[in-house]
C-alpha positions as CSV (number, residue, x, y, z in Angstrom):
1,M,46.4,172.1,-78.2
2,G,44.0,174.0,-75.9
3,T,40.3,174.0,-75.3
4,S,37.6,175.8,-77.1
5,R,37.8,178.6,-74.5
6,D,41.3,179.4,-75.8
7,F,40.0,180.3,-79.3
8,P,38.0,183.1,-80.8
9,A,34.3,182.5,-81.5
10,A,35.1,182.5,-85.3
11,P,38.2,182.7,-87.5
12,D,39.1,186.1,-89.0
13,M,37.8,185.4,-92.5
14,E,39.1,188.7,-93.8
15,A,42.6,187.8,-92.8
16,L,42.2,184.3,-94.1
17,V,41.1,185.6,-97.5
18,G,44.1,188.0,-97.4
19,C,46.4,185.0,-96.9
20,A,44.7,183.1,-99.7
21,R,45.1,186.1,-102.0
22,Q,48.9,186.1,-101.2
23,M,49.0,182.4,-102.2
24,A,47.0,183.1,-105.4
25,V,49.2,185.9,-106.5
26,R,52.4,184.0,-105.8
27,I,51.3,181.0,-107.9
28,G,49.9,183.1,-110.7
29,A,46.2,183.0,-110.0
30,E,45.6,186.8,-109.7
31,G,42.3,186.5,-111.5
32,V,40.6,184.5,-108.8
33,S,38.1,186.6,-106.8
34,D,38.1,187.1,-103.1
35,A,34.6,185.6,-103.0
36,E,35.9,182.4,-104.6
37,L,38.7,182.2,-102.1
38,A,36.3,182.8,-99.2
39,Q,34.1,180.0,-100.6
40,V,37.0,177.5,-100.6
41,I,38.0,178.5,-97.0
42,D,34.4,178.3,-95.8
43,Y,34.1,174.8,-97.3
44,V,37.3,173.6,-95.5
45,L,36.4,175.2,-92.2
46,F,32.6,174.7,-92.0
47,G,31.7,172.3,-94.7
48,E,32.5,168.7,-95.3
49,K,36.0,169.0,-93.8
50,D,34.8,170.8,-90.6
51,G,38.3,172.1,-90.0
52,W,37.3,174.8,-87.6
53,A,35.6,172.4,-85.2
54,C,38.5,170.0,-85.5
55,G,40.9,172.7,-84.5
56,V,38.8,174.1,-81.7
57,E,38.2,170.7,-80.2
58,G,41.9,169.8,-80.4
59,L,41.6,167.1,-83.0
60,L,44.0,169.1,-85.1
61,S,46.8,171.3,-83.9
62,R,46.9,175.0,-84.9
63,T,49.5,174.2,-87.5
64,E,47.6,171.2,-88.9
65,A,44.4,173.2,-89.2
66,A,46.4,176.0,-91.1
67,N,48.0,173.4,-93.4
68,L,44.5,171.9,-94.0
69,V,43.3,175.3,-95.3
70,L,46.4,175.9,-97.3
71,A,46.5,172.5,-98.9
72,H,42.9,172.8,-100.1
73,L,43.5,176.3,-101.4
74,E,46.6,175.1,-103.2
75,S,44.7,172.2,-104.8
76,W,41.8,174.4,-105.8
77,L,44.1,177.1,-107.2
78,M,46.1,174.5,-109.2
79,A,42.9,173.1,-110.7
80,R,41.5,176.5,-111.3
81,T,44.5,177.7,-113.2
82,G,45.4,174.4,-114.9
83,R,48.9,174.7,-113.5
84,D,51.1,171.6,-113.7
85,W,51.8,169.9,-110.4
86,D,55.3,169.2,-111.5
87,A,56.2,172.9,-111.4
88,P,57.6,173.9,-108.0
89,L,55.4,176.3,-106.1
90,Q,57.0,179.3,-104.4
91,W,54.1,180.7,-102.4
92,G,55.8,181.3,-99.1
93,Q,54.4,178.3,-97.2
94,D,56.3,178.8,-94.0
95,T,55.2,182.4,-93.4
96,L,51.7,181.7,-94.7
97,V,51.2,178.9,-92.2
98,A,51.9,181.2,-89.3
99,E,49.6,183.9,-90.8
100,V,46.8,181.4,-91.3
101,E,47.2,180.0,-87.7
102,Q,46.8,183.6,-86.4
103,A,43.8,184.3,-88.6
104,L,42.2,181.0,-87.4
105,F,43.0,181.1,-83.7
106,G,44.4,184.5,-82.8
107,A,47.7,185.1,-81.1
108,R,49.3,182.4,-79.1
């Protein structure tokens, strides 16, 4: 998992918003602003969930931290768009997990 020395001082928020934008477009939420996406990411990483500290301290693996961000984004986007949870989502989860990991913690 690593130590806090192994990670950047802060995640790459621009790259994270880019990943969130990809998810939003793929599930049909093109009208969501980048500011809204950044707000959701900030909440997960630095708000109540404290995902950034959990990842840096090794309480979550890189993949778990990335999935935490993506799961919250997915839930928020589903609520925001009123989309039915029964509809299968095709938002490229596997590739986005790797991209979010890199945006959070840098290259391995």
